[in-house]
Backbone of each chain as nested JSON, in Angstrom:
{
  "chains": [
    {"id": "A", "residues": [
      {"number": 1, "name": "UNK", "atoms": {"N": [136.344, 75.784, 16.346], "CA": [135.864, 74.758, 17.928], "C": [135.011, 73.469, 18.372]}},
      {"number": 2, "name": "UNK", "atoms": {"N": [133.943, 73.254, 17.184], "CA": [133.115, 71.961, 16.865], "C": [134.795, 71.169, 16.548]}},
      {"number": 3, "name": "UNK", "atoms": {"N": [134.968, 71.935, 15.824], "CA": [135.791, 70.411, 14.674], "C": [137.094, 70.166, 16.227]}},
      {"number": 4, "name": "UNK", "atoms": {"N": [137.096, 70.708, 17.066], "CA": [138.765, 70.191, 18.334], "C": [137.409, 69.511, 19.11]}},
      {"number": 5, "name": "UNK", "atoms": {"N": [136.11, 69.917, 19.54], "CA": [136.149, 69.022, 20.512], "C": [134.931, 67.379, 19.634]}},
      {"number": 6, "name": "UNK", "atoms": {"N": [135.215, 67.579, 18.647], "CA": [135.309, 66.171, 17.287], "C": [136.174, 66.1, 17.791]}},
      {"number": 7, "name": "UNK", "atoms": {"N": [137.549, 66.358, 17.273], "CA": [138.539, 65.597, 17.562], "C": [138.781, 64.687, 18.821]}},
      {"number": 8, "name": "UNK", "atoms": {"N": [138.423, 65.656, 19.626], "CA": [138.884, 65.576, 21.045], "C": [138.22, 63.672, 21.545]}},
      {"number": 9, "name": "UNK", "atoms": {"N": [136.529, 64.473, 21.159], "CA": [135.812, 62.744, 21.448], "C": [136.304, 61.849, 20.914]}},
      {"number": 10, "name": "UNK", "atoms": {"N": [136.228, 61.749, 19.607], "CA": [136.953, 60.761, 18.867], "C": [138.844, 60.29, 19.53]}},
      {"number": 11, "name": "UNK", "atoms": {"N": [139.248, 61.053, 19.734], "CA": [140.748, 60.664, 20.792], "C": [139.924, 59.4, 21.373]}},
      {"number": 12, "name": "UNK", "atoms": {"N": [139.158, 60.513, 22.838], "CA": [138.708, 59.596, 24.007], "C": [138.109, 58.278, 23.465]}},
      {"number": 13, "name": "UNK", "atoms": {"N": [137.308, 58.061, 22.532], "CA": [136.449, 57.362, 22.104], "C": [137.806, 55.6, 21.414]}},
      {"number": 14, "name": "UNK", "atoms": {"N": [138.934, 56.395, 21.207], "CA": [139.677, 55.278, 19.831], "C": [140.441, 54.884, 21.643]}},
      {"number": 15, "name": "UNK", "atoms": {"N": [140.655, 55.889, 22.763], "CA": [141.656, 55.693, 24.02], "C": [140.502, 54.07, 24.958]}},
      {"number": 16, "name": "UNK", "atoms": {"N": [139.077, 54.104, 25.008], "CA": [138.285, 53.474, 25.488], "C": [138.017, 51.977, 24.653]}},
      {"number": 17, "name": "UNK", "atoms": {"N": [138.233, 52.512, 23.558], "CA": [137.492, 51.255, 23.006], "C": [138.212, 49.701, 22.712]}},
      {"number": 18, "name": "UNK", "atoms": {"N": [139.992, 49.959, 22.529], "CA": [140.044, 48.719, 23.422], "C": [140.713, 48.357, 24.226]}},
      {"number": 19, "name": "UNK", "atoms": {"N": [140.106, 49.179, 25.731], "CA": [140.594, 48.773, 26.836], "C": [139.087, 47.507, 27.359]}},
      {"number": 20, "name": "UNK", "atoms": {"N": [137.967, 47.943, 26.582], "CA": [136.282, 47.559, 26.908], "C": [136.581, 45.61, 26.015]}},
      {"number": 21, "name": "UNK", "atoms": {"N": [137.337, 45.752, 25.269], "CA": [137.922, 44.716, 24.67], "C": [138.223, 43.172, 25.281]}},
      {"number": 22, "name": "UNK", "atoms": {"N": [139.465, 44.085, 26.184], "CA": [140.719, 43.228, 26.405], "C": [140.09, 42.55, 27.049]}},
      {"number": 23, "name": "UNK", "atoms": {"N": [140.201, 41.133, 27.884], "CA": [139.552, 40.155, 28.735], "C": [140.035, 39.165, 28.512]}},
      {"number": 24, "name": "UNK", "atoms": {"N": [140.307, 37.96, 29.807], "CA": [140.29, 37.275, 29.597], "C": [139.317, 36.16, 28.995]}},
      {"number": 25, "name": "UNK", "atoms": {"N": [138.455, 35.302, 27.511], "CA": [137.546, 34.926, 27.641], "C": [137.144, 33.412, 28.144]}},
      {"number": 26, "name": "UNK", "atoms": {"N": [138.474, 32.85, 27.822], "CA": [137.841, 31.228, 28.806], "C": [139.416, 30.509, 29.435]}},
      {"number": 27, "name": "UNK", "atoms": {"N": [138.872, 29.671, 30.662], "CA": [139.618, 29.448, 31.229], "C": [139.862, 28.041, 31.008]}},
      {"number": 28, "name": "UNK", "atoms": {"N": [141.182, 27.148, 30.535], "CA": [140.707, 25.651, 31.133], "C": [141.91, 24.466, 31.234]}},
      {"number": 29, "name": "UNK", "atoms": {"N": [141.511, 24.389, 32.906], "CA": [142.528, 23.662, 33.017], "C": [142.203, 21.825, 32.327]}},
      {"number": 30, "name": "UNK", "atoms": {"N": [143.167, 21.303, 33.086], "CA": [143.166, 19.809, 32.909], "C": [144.293, 19.197, 34.548]}},
      {"number": 31, "name": "UNK", "atoms": {"N": [142.803, 18.667, 35.128], "CA": [143.952, 18.614, 36.611], "C": [143.809, 17.08, 36.743]}},
      {"number": 32, "name": "UNK", "atoms": {"N": [144.571, 16.579, 37.944], "CA": [144.947, 15.059, 37.798], "C": [144.543, 14.78, 39.974]}},
      {"number": 33, "name": "UNK", "atoms": {"N": [143.446, 13.815, 39.738], "CA": [143.392, 13.135, 41.213], "C": [141.694, 13.605, 41.932]}},
      {"number": 34, "name": "UNK", "atoms": {"N": [140.953, 14.392, 40.534], "CA": [139.721, 14.441, 40.82], "C": [138.769, 13.309, 40.801]}},
      {"number": 35, "name": "UNK", "atoms": {"N": [138.045, 13.487, 41.689], "CA": [137.272, 11.766, 42.008], "C": [135.762, 11.979, 41.925]}}
    ]},
    {"id": "B", "residues": [
      {"number": 1, "name": "UNK", "atoms": {"N": [135.971, 21.492, 44.456], "CA": [136.304, 22.061, 43.795], "C": [135.029, 23.183, 43.19]}},
      {"number": 2, "name": "UNK", "atoms": {"N": [134.685, 22.627, 42.709], "CA": [134.206, 23.451, 41.698], "C": [133.441, 24.893, 42.722]}},
      {"number": 3, "name": "UNK", "atoms": {"N": [132.796, 24.486, 43.867], "CA": [132.84, 25.196, 45.029], "C": [133.699, 26.459, 44.734]}},
      {"number": 4, "name": "UNK", "atoms": {"N": [135.139, 25.718, 45.057], "CA": [136.375, 26.442, 45.271], "C": [136.211, 27.26, 44.594]}},
      {"number": 5, "name": "UNK", "atoms": {"N": [136.628, 27.033, 43.114], "CA": [136.537, 28.215, 42.074], "C": [135.539, 29.052, 41.534]}},
      {"number": 6, "name": "UNK", "atoms": {"N": [133.854, 28.898, 41.846], "CA": [132.955, 29.269, 41.701], "C": [133.518, 30.558, 42.75]}},
      {"number": 7, "name": "UNK", "atoms": {"N": [134.043, 30.628, 43.842], "CA": [134.225, 31.597, 44.216], "C": [134.791, 32.621, 44.043]}},
      {"number": 8, "name": "UNK", "atoms": {"N": [135.593, 32.533, 43.652], "CA": [136.676, 32.744, 43.054], "C": [135.958, 34.487, 42.669]}},
      {"number": 9, "name": "UNK", "atoms": {"N": [137.046, 35.638, 42.327], "CA": [137.029, 37.207, 41.856], "C": [136.299, 36.933, 40.32]}},
      {"number": 10, "name": "UNK", "atoms": {"N": [135.407, 36.814, 39.704], "CA": [135.609, 37.139, 38.051], "C": [134.692, 35.889, 37.233]}},
      {"number": 11, "name": "UNK", "atoms": {"N": [134.443, 34.329, 38.785], "CA": [134.043, 33.607, 37.755], "C": [132.45, 33.403, 37.248]}},
      {"number": 12, "name": "UNK", "atoms": {"N": [132.219, 33.383, 35.94], "CA": [130.733, 32.981, 36.226], "C": [130.222, 31.645, 36.219]}},
      {"number": 13, "name": "UNK", "atoms": {"N": [130.844, 31.102, 35.732], "CA": [130.415, 29.46, 35.543], "C": [132.013, 28.624, 35.41]}},
      {"number": 14, "name": "UNK", "atoms": {"N": [132.01, 27.454, 36.348], "CA": [132.819, 26.654, 36.496], "C": [131.951, 24.831, 35.415]}},
      {"number": 15, "name": "UNK", "atoms": {"N": [132.698, 24.691, 34.35], "CA": [132.111, 23.589, 34.374], "C": [133.279, 22.223, 34.428]}},
      {"number": 16, "name": "UNK", "atoms": {"N": [133.214, 21.302, 34.432], "CA": [134.185, 19.945, 34.982], "C": [133.669, 18.59, 34.308]}},
      {"number": 17, "name": "UNK", "atoms": {"N": [134.258, 18.107, 33.948], "CA": [134.487, 16.956, 33.087], "C": [135.303, 15.866, 33.95]}},
      {"number": 18, "name": "UNK", "atoms": {"N": [134.293, 14.445, 34.941], "CA": [135.318, 13.705, 35.098], "C": [136.017, 13.309, 34.956]}},
      {"number": 19, "name": "UNK", "atoms": {"N": [135.166, 12.704, 33.624], "CA": [135.941, 11.704, 33.153], "C": [137.208, 12.055, 32.125]}},
      {"number": 20, "name": "UNK", "atoms": {"N": [137.173, 13.147, 31.694], "CA": [138.855, 13.475, 30.639], "C": [139.207, 14.479, 31.433]}},
      {"number": 21, "name": "UNK", "atoms": {"N": [139.161, 15.212, 33.176], "CA": [139.755, 15.819, 34.102], "C": [139.901, 16.967, 33.368]}},
      {"number": 22, "name": "UNK", "atoms": {"N": [138.563, 17.751, 33.076], "CA": [138.724, 19.121, 32.009], "C": [138.277, 19.659, 33.149]}},
      {"number": 23, "name": "UNK", "atoms": {"N": [138.362, 20.918, 32.88], "CA": [137.555, 21.84, 34.18], "C": [137.553, 23.533, 33.297]}},
      {"number": 24, "name": "UNK", "atoms": {"N": [136.834, 23.51, 32.985], "CA": [136.231, 25.187, 31.798], "C": [136.114, 25.757, 32.827]}},
      {"number": 25, "name": "UNK", "atoms": {"N": [135.927, 27.108, 32.865], "CA": [135.761, 28.428, 33.471], "C": [135.585, 29.446, 32.613]}},
      {"number": 26, "name": "UNK", "atoms": {"N": [134.627, 29.857, 32.827], "CA": [134.169, 31.131, 31.643], "C": [134.005, 32.005, 32.602]}},
      {"number": 27, "name": "UNK", "atoms": {"N": [134.833, 33.508, 32.424], "CA": [135.232, 34.485, 33.812], "C": [133.847, 35.341, 33.305]}},
      {"number": 28, "name": "UNK", "atoms": {"N": [133.124, 35.882, 34.228], "CA": [131.832, 37.026, 33.965], "C": [132.436, 38.12, 33.002]}},
      {"number": 29, "name": "UNK", "atoms": {"N": [131.368, 38.337, 32.411], "CA": [131.63, 39.705, 31.536], "C": [132.31, 40.867, 31.779]}},
      {"number": 30, "name": "UNK", "atoms": {"N": [133.361, 41.518, 31.39], "CA": [134.077, 42.443, 31.934], "C": [134.753, 42.158, 33.336]}},
      {"number": 31, "name": "UNK", "atoms": {"N": [134.582, 41.421, 33.605], "CA": [135.032, 40.655, 35.028], "C": [136.526, 40.492, 35.44]}},
      {"number": 32, "name": "UNK", "atoms": {"N": [136.604, 40.941, 36.359], "CA": [138.521, 40.445, 35.537], "C": [138.85, 39.067, 37.177]}},
      {"number": 33, "name": "UNK", "atoms": {"N": [139.596, 38.324, 35.873], "CA": [139.133, 37.167, 36.79], "C": [141.472, 37.028, 36.767]}},
      {"number": 34, "name": "UNK", "atoms": {"N": [141.164, 36.258, 37.825], "CA": [142.978, 35.698, 38.037], "C": [143.658, 34.371, 38.121]}},
      {"number": 35, "name": "UNK", "atoms": {"N": [143.981, 33.89, 37.137], "CA": [144.102, 32.648, 36.555], "C": [145.354, 32.219, 38.085]}},
      {"number": 36, "name": "UNK", "atoms": {"N": [146.396, 32.577, 37.784], "CA": [146.919, 32.465, 39.942], "C": [146.006, 32.129, 40.536]}},
      {"number": 37, "name": "UNK", "atoms": {"N": [144.654, 33.038, 40.964], "CA": [143.618, 32.818, 41.974], "C": [143.358, 31.156, 41.4]}},
      {"number": 38, "name": "UNK", "atoms": {"N": [142.997, 31.055, 40.58], "CA": [142.641, 29.677, 39.862], "C": [143.181, 27.991, 40.557]}},
      {"number": 39, "name": "UNK", "atoms": {"N": [144.475, 28.709, 39.617], "CA": [145.099, 27.406, 40.067], "C": [145.159, 27.187, 41.911]}},
      {"number": 40, "name": "UNK", "atoms": {"N": [145.404, 27.897, 42.746], "CA": [145.97, 28.219, 43.695], "C": [144.329, 27.405, 44.516]}},
      {"number": 41, "name": "UNK", "atoms": {"N": [142.735, 27.493, 44.413], "CA": [141.97, 27.689, 44.23], "C": [141.684, 25.643, 44.355]}},
      {"number": 42, "name": "UNK", "atoms": {"N": [142.679, 25.491, 43.108], "CA": [141.996, 24.103, 42.71], "C": [143.136, 23.343, 43.706]}},
      {"number": 43, "name": "UNK", "atoms": {"N": [144.333, 23.454, 43.941], "CA": [145.226, 23.119, 44.441], "C": [144.483, 22.788, 46.52]}},
      {"number": 44, "name": "UNK", "atoms": {"N": [144.394, 24.208, 46.376], "CA": [143.711, 23.954, 48.006], "C": [142.3, 23.029, 48.007]}},
      {"number": 45, "name": "UNK", "atoms": {"N": [142.055, 23.139, 46.204], "CA": [140.654, 22.068, 47.346], "C": [140.722, 19.889, 46.937]}},
      {"number": 46, "name": "UNK", "atoms": {"N": [142.534, 20.235, 47.001], "CA": [143.617, 18.835, 46.571], "C": [143.257, 18.466, 45.031]}},
      {"number": 47, "name": "UNK", "atoms": {"N": [142.656, 19.285, 44.64], "CA": [143.596, 18.159, 43.4], "C": [144.681, 19.231, 42.293]}},
      {"number": 48, "name": "UNK", "atoms": {"N": [145.333, 18.163, 41.857], "CA": [146.769, 18.932, 41.297], "C": [145.943, 19.335, 39.526]}},
      {"number": 49, "name": "UNK", "atoms": {"N": [147.139, 20.275, 39.703], "CA": [146.556, 20.622, 38.316], "C": [147.976, 20.805, 36.509]}},
      {"number": 50, "name": "UNK", "atoms": {"N": [147.295, 19.768, 36.076], "CA": [148.238, 18.929, 34.979], "C": [148.457, 20.603, 34.127]}},
      {"number": 51, "name": "UNK", "atoms": {"N": [147.308, 21.186, 33.766], "CA": [147.788, 22.168, 32.422], "C": [146.94, 23.051, 32.833]}},
      {"number": 52, "name": "UNK", "atoms": {"N": [147.142, 24.386, 32.166], "CA": [145.848, 25.749, 32.624], "C": [146.613, 25.808, 31.272]}},
      {"number": 53, "name": "UNK", "atoms": {"N": [145.396, 26.264, 30.708], "CA": [145.409, 27.076, 28.813], "C": [144.253, 28.764, 29.076]}},
      {"number": 54, "name": "UNK", "atoms": {"N": [144.53, 29.667, 28.17], "CA": [143.654, 30.643, 28.764], "C": [143.456, 31.273, 26.899]}},
      {"number": 55, "name": "UNK", "atoms": {"N": [142.435, 31.439, 27.046], "CA": [142.048, 32.546, 25.555], "C": [141.551, 33.778, 25.952]}},
      {"number": 56, "name": "UNK", "atoms": {"N": [142.636, 34.651, 25.659], "CA": [142.251, 35.817, 26.179], "C": [142.639, 36.967, 24.628]}},
      {"number": 57, "name": "UNK", "atoms": {"N": [142.393, 38.028, 25.207], "CA": [141.977, 39.303, 24.469], "C": [143.178, 40.277, 24.867]}},
      {"number": 58, "name": "UNK", "atoms": {"N": [143.251, 41.265, 24.078], "CA": [144.488, 42.319, 25.285], "C": [145.332, 43.264, 23.492]}},
      {"number": 59, "name": "UNK", "atoms": {"N": [146.73, 44.059, 24.514], "CA": [147.265, 44.727, 23.746], "C": [148.072, 43.791, 24.36]}},
      {"number": 60, "name": "UNK", "atoms": {"N": [149.254, 44.301, 22.931], "CA": [150.654, 43.467, 22.403], "C": [151.96, 44.439, 23.425]}},
      {"number": 61, "name": "UNK", "atoms": {"N": [152.248, 44.604, 24.839], "CA": [153.477, 45.896, 25.444], "C": [155.125, 45.191, 25.506]}},
      {"number": 62, "name": "UNK", "atoms": {"N": [156.147, 45.731, 26.535], "CA": [157.09, 45.345, 27.07], "C": [157.137, 45.236, 28.762]}},
      {"number": 63, "name": "UNK", "atoms": {"N": [157.595, 45.453, 29.268], "CA": [157.004, 45.436, 30.617], "C": [158.426, 46.273, 30.513]}},
      {"number": 64, "name": "UNK", "atoms": {"N": [158.949, 47.28, 32.135], "CA": [159.882, 47.28, 32.737], "C": [160.892, 46.755, 32.093]}},
      {"number": 65, "name": "UNK", "atoms": {"N": [160.995, 44.881, 31.993], "CA": [162.378, 44.442, 31.577], "C": [162.541, 44.122, 30.185]}},
      {"number": 66, "name": "UNK", "atoms": {"N": [161.297, 44.638, 29.892], "CA": [162.108, 44.617, 28.099], "C": [161.511, 43.387, 27.752]}},
      {"number": 67, "name": "UNK", "atoms": {"N": [160.83, 42.335, 28.475], "CA": [159.529, 41.127, 28.306], "C": [158.244, 41.126, 27.266]}},
      {"number": 68, "name": "UNK", "atoms": {"N": [158.101, 41.312, 26.558], "CA": [156.673, 40.721, 25.558], "C": [155.851, 40.668, 26.371]}},
      {"number": 69, "name": "UNK", "atoms": {"N": [154.672, 41.131, 26.747], "CA": [154.135, 41.153, 27.573], "C": [152.122, 41.014, 27.002]}},
      {"number": 70, "name": "UNK", "atoms": {"N": [151.334, 39.99, 28.002], "CA": [149.804, 40.358, 27.231], "C": [149.519, 41.205, 27.969]}},
      {"number": 71, "name": "UNK", "atoms": {"N": [148.722, 42.276, 27.629], "CA": [147.954, 43.42, 28.107], "C": [146.487, 42.952, 28.341]}},
      {"number": 72, "name": "UNK", "atoms": {"N": [145.708, 42.49, 29.638], "CA": [144.014, 42.593, 29.756], "C": [143.732, 43.349, 29.924]}},
      {"number": 73, "name": "UNK", "atoms": {"N": [144.263, 44.15, 31.478], "CA": [143.533, 45.283, 32.018], "C": [144.661, 46.492, 32.132]}},
      {"number": 74, "name": "UNK", "atoms": {"N": [144.691, 47.395, 32.588], "CA": [145.391, 47.996, 32.788], "C": [146.728, 47.881, 34.069]}},
      {"number": 75, "name": "UNK", "atoms": {"N": [146.626, 46.604, 35.366], "CA": [146.893, 46.16, 36.355], "C": [146.83, 44.768, 35.893]}},
      {"number": 76, "name": "UNK", "atoms": {"N": [146.482, 44.54, 34.559], "CA": [146.671, 42.555, 34.467], "C": [147.06, 42.489, 33.282]}},
      {"number": 77, "name": "UNK", "atoms": {"N": [148.866, 41.722, 33.25], "CA": [149.518, 41.423, 32.083], "C": [150.19, 40.251, 32.209]}},
      {"number": 78, "name": "UNK", "atoms": {"N": [150.292, 39.343, 31.516], "CA": [150.882, 38.452, 31.319], "C": [152.44, 38.175, 30.882]}},
      {"number": 79, "name": "UNK", "atoms": {"N": [153.907, 37.642, 30.892], "CA": [154.883, 38.02, 30.19], "C": [154.559, 36.954, 29.83]}},
      {"number": 80, "name": "UNK", "atoms": {"N": [154.992, 36.841, 27.957], "CA": [154.663, 35.595, 27.114], "C": [156.535, 35.177, 26.764]}},
      {"number": 81, "name": "UNK", "atoms": {"N": [156.113, 33.808, 26.894], "CA": [157.842, 32.572, 26.277], "C": [157.507, 33.026, 24.726]}},
      {"number": 82, "name": "UNK", "atoms": {"N": [159.289, 33.497, 24.679], "CA": [159.583, 33.253, 23.139], "C": [159.32, 32.239, 22.923]}},
      {"number": 83, "name": "UNK", "atoms": {"N": [158.444, 32.134, 21.746], "CA": [158.173, 31.058, 20.026], "C": [157.891, 31.791, 19.143]}},
      {"number": 84, "name": "UNK", "atoms": {"N": [157.878, 31.115, 17.746], "CA": [157.846, 31.584, 15.997], "C": [156.323, 32.909, 16.189]}},
      {"number": 85, "name": "UNK", "atoms": {"N": [155.462, 31.917, 17.672], "CA": [154.52, 32.486, 17.113], "C": [154.6, 34.506, 18.412]}},
      {"number": 86, "name": "UNK", "atoms": {"N": [154.924, 33.833, 19.431], "CA": [155.573, 35.832, 20.103], "C": [156.272, 36.437, 18.848]}},
      {"number": 87, "name": "UNK", "atoms": {"N": [157.251, 36.132, 18.152], "CA": [158.245, 37.105, 17.107], "C": [156.672, 37.893, 16.383]}},
      {"number": 88, "name": "UNK", "atoms": {"N": [156.341, 36.554, 16.03], "CA": [154.614, 37.507, 15.163], "C": [154.072, 38.713, 15.721]}},
      {"number": 89, "name": "UNK", "atoms": {"N": [153.795, 38.18, 17.308], "CA": [153.495, 40.009, 17.773], "C": [154.512, 41.064, 17.402]}},
      {"number": 90, "name": "UNK", "atoms": {"N": [155.626, 40.987, 17.47], "CA": [156.5, 41.677, 18.389], "C": [156.416, 43.627, 17.6]}},
      {"number": 91, "name": "UNK", "atoms": {"N": [155.384, 43.114, 16.291], "CA": [154.927, 44.574, 15.881], "C": [154.314, 45.229, 16.229]}},
      {"number": 92, "name": "UNK", "atoms": {"N": [153.358, 44.607, 17.148], "CA": [152.621, 45.431, 18.041], "C": [152.824, 45.601, 19.569]}},
      {"number": 93, "name": "UNK", "atoms": {"N": [153.824, 45.795, 19.326], "CA": [153.95, 46.622, 20.66], "C": [153.935, 48.21, 20.664]}},
      {"number": 94, "name": "UNK", "atoms": {"N": [152.775, 48.009, 21.818], "CA": [152.077, 49.461, 21.932], "C": [151.292, 49.977, 20.801]}},
      {"number": 95, "name": "UNK", "atoms": {"N": [151.439, 49.039, 20.163], "CA": [150.088, 50.21, 19.381], "C": [148.781, 49.652, 19.891]}},
      {"number": 96, "name": "UNK", "atoms": {"N": [147.343, 50.527, 19.372], "CA": [146.346, 50.026, 20.107], "C": [145.501, 49.092, 19.145]}},
      {"number": 97, "name": "UNK", "atoms": {"N": [146.029, 48.445, 18.438], "CA": [145.756, 46.84, 18.015], "C": [145.455, 45.711, 18.722]}},
      {"number": 98, "name": "UNK", "atoms": {"N": [143.996, 45.297, 19.297], "CA": [143.972, 43.758, 20.591], "C": [144.231, 42.831, 19.666]}},
      {"number": 99, "name": "UNK", "atoms": {"N": [144.989, 41.697, 20.386], "CA": [144.739, 40.592, 19.394], "C": [144.239, 39.58, 20.695]}},
      {"number": 100, "name": "UNK", "atoms": {"N": [143.878, 38.668, 19.884], "CA": [143.434, 37.592, 20.788], "C": [143.78, 35.946, 20.591]}},
      {"number": 101, "name": "UNK", "atoms": {"N": [144.415, 35.921, 21.486], "CA": [145.567, 35.116, 21.363], "C": [145.354, 33.313, 22.976]}},
      {"number": 102, "name": "UNK", "atoms": {"N": [145.214, 31.747, 22.218], "CA": [145.143, 30.946, 22.908], "C": [146.612, 30.667, 23.438]}},
      {"number": 103, "name": "UNK", "atoms": {"N": [147.345, 30.162, 24.787], "CA": [148.407, 30.073, 25.059], "C": [147.966, 29.255, 26.625]}},
      {"number": 104, "name": "UNK", "atoms": {"N": [149.333, 28.595, 26.59], "CA": [149.425, 27.86, 27.988], "C": [150.012, 28.468, 29.308]}},
      {"number": 105, "name": "UNK", "atoms": {"N": [149.2, 28.483, 30.146], "CA": [150.153, 29.788, 31.08], "C": [150.921, 28.84, 32.365]}},
      {"number": 106, "name": "UNK", "atoms": {"N": [150.989, 27.585, 32.458], "CA": [150.911, 26.741, 33.34], "C": [151.017, 24.963, 33.148]}},
      {"number": 107, "name": "UNK", "atoms": {"N": [151.938, 24.161, 32.779], "CA": [152.273, 23.242, 32.745], "C": [152.781, 22.551, 33.802]}},
      {"number": 108, "name": "UNK", "atoms": {"N": [152.188, 21.285, 34.824], "CA": [152.94, 20.33, 35.352], "C": [154.48, 19.473, 35.473]}},
      {"number": 109, "name": "UNK", "atoms": {"N": [155.314, 20.32, 35.692], "CA": [156.841, 20.075, 35.076], "C": [157.132, 18.693, 35.438]}},
      {"number": 110, "name": "UNK", "atoms": {"N": [157.045, 18.086, 34.485], "CA": [158.377, 16.865, 34.035], "C": [159.046, 15.761, 35.631]}},
      {"number": 111, "name": "UNK", "atoms": {"N": [158.69, 15.078, 35.847], "CA": [159.875, 14.309, 36.82], "C": [159.498, 14.006, 38.223]}},
      {"number": 112, "name": "UNK", "atoms": {"N": [160.334, 13.614, 39.245], "CA": [159.273, 13.841, 40.196], "C": [160.318, 14.599, 41.443]}},
      {"number": 113, "name": "UNK", "atoms": {"N": [161.18, 15.307, 40.754], "CA": [161.933, 16.064, 41.33], "C": [161.558, 17.526, 41.201]}},
      {"number": 114, "name": "UNK", "atoms": {"N": [160.774, 17.064, 40.667], "CA": [160.355, 18.809, 40.375], "C": [158.672, 18.853, 40.573]}},
      {"number": 115, "name": "UNK", "atoms": {"N": [158.746, 19.676, 41.766], "CA": [157.53, 20.167, 42.474], "C": [156.37, 20.681, 41.603]}},
      {"number": 116, "name": "UNK", "atoms": {"N": [156.002, 21.135, 41.637], "CA": [154.64, 21.877, 40.465], "C": [154.454, 23.189, 41.556]}},
      {"number": 117, "name": "UNK", "atoms": {"N": [154.797, 24.195, 41.566], "CA": [154.465, 24.868, 42.106], "C": [153.831, 26.689, 41.585]}},
      {"number": 118, "name": "UNK", "atoms": {"N": [152.993, 26.56, 42.417], "CA": [151.661, 26.897, 41.794], "C": [152.087, 28.522, 41.84]}},
      {"number": 119, "name": "UNK", "atoms": {"N": [153.172, 28.963, 43.195], "CA": [153.41, 30.587, 43.178], "C": [154.079, 30.852, 42.322]}},
      {"number": 120, "name": "UNK", "atoms": {"N": [154.692, 29.989, 41.458], "CA": [155.332, 30.962, 40.73], "C": [155.039, 31.979, 39.762]}},
      {"number": 121, "name": "UNK", "atoms": {"N": [155.396, 32.688, 39.184], "CA": [154.782, 33.669, 38.17], "C": [154.658, 33.172, 36.753]}},
      {"number": 122, "name": "UNK", "atoms": {"N": [153.429, 33.438, 36.217], "CA": [152.877, 32.629, 35.272], "C": [153.072, 32.927, 33.827]}},
      {"number": 123, "name": "UNK", "atoms": {"N": [154.039, 32.288, 32.316], "CA": [154.57, 32.986, 31.893], "C": [153.32, 32.112, 30.392]}},
      {"number": 124, "name": "UNK", "atoms": {"N": [152.886, 32.515, 29.758], "CA": [151.913, 32.543, 28.239], "C": [152.754, 32.407, 27.364]}},
      {"number": 125, "name": "UNK", "atoms": {"N": [152.27, 30.866, 27.218], "CA": [153.431, 30.202, 25.768], "C": [152.204, 30.623, 24.28]}},
      {"number": 126, "name": "UNK", "atoms": {"N": [152.86, 31.114, 23.656], "CA": [151.446, 31.418, 23.172], "C": [151.379, 30.075, 22.279]}},
      {"number": 127, "name": "UNK", "atoms": {"N": [149.79, 29.532, 21.51], "CA": [149.389, 28.69, 20.529], "C": [149.024, 28.408, 19.885]}},
      {"number": 128, "name": "UNK", "atoms": {"N": [148.326, 29.743, 20.11], "CA": [147.199, 30.153, 18.837], "C": [146.743, 31.69, 18.634]}},
      {"number": 129, "name": "UNK", "atoms": {"N": [147.036, 32.375, 17.339], "CA": [147.201, 33.818, 17.478], "C": [145.452, 33.726, 16.97]}},
      {"number": 130, "name": "UNK", "atoms": {"N": [144.583, 34.234, 16.947], "CA": [143.402, 34.529, 16.742], "C": [143.24, 35.337, 15.439]}},
      {"number": 131, "name": "UNK", "atoms": {"N": [142.718, 34.613, 14.287], "CA": [141.843, 36.074, 13.671], "C": [140.571, 36.762, 13.881]}},
      {"number": 132, "name": "UNK", "atoms": {"N": [140.809, 37.75, 14.034], "CA": [139.392, 39.046, 14.858], "C": [139.276, 38.735, 13.215]}}
    ]}
  ]
}
């Protein structure tokens, strides 16, 4: 039973980690007509 | 323009360089920034965008039409324009691997007849795949 819980915890952890890391980190624009 | 951009959701900081016409947008930590919204806000402020590049981390997926896409949030992904670098990302489709890429999302069309259309869907042209 403990092993099953541990496996489930690991699976849940794997599912969440990539989602937390994924994001837009930086945006850069080159613009014209700015005064 | 700076105020227009800073009002956009997910924007932490906007840095404008008047000398070289460069605008750098730093997203909030864990915030969801919308590049199309940034383009629109810039146009609305009366400034024309020549180019928009972004650096993003996400998973490589295929959308319902079979296009290679970079998914940065469950509800936010960018279709990738095919090039040599994007071909190298094919093996990562639907894997748990996250990848950081720098790419061009928008470039003003060349020529007088091709008017820039900020409402057109943005496609990501991969310029660099960063090693983490």
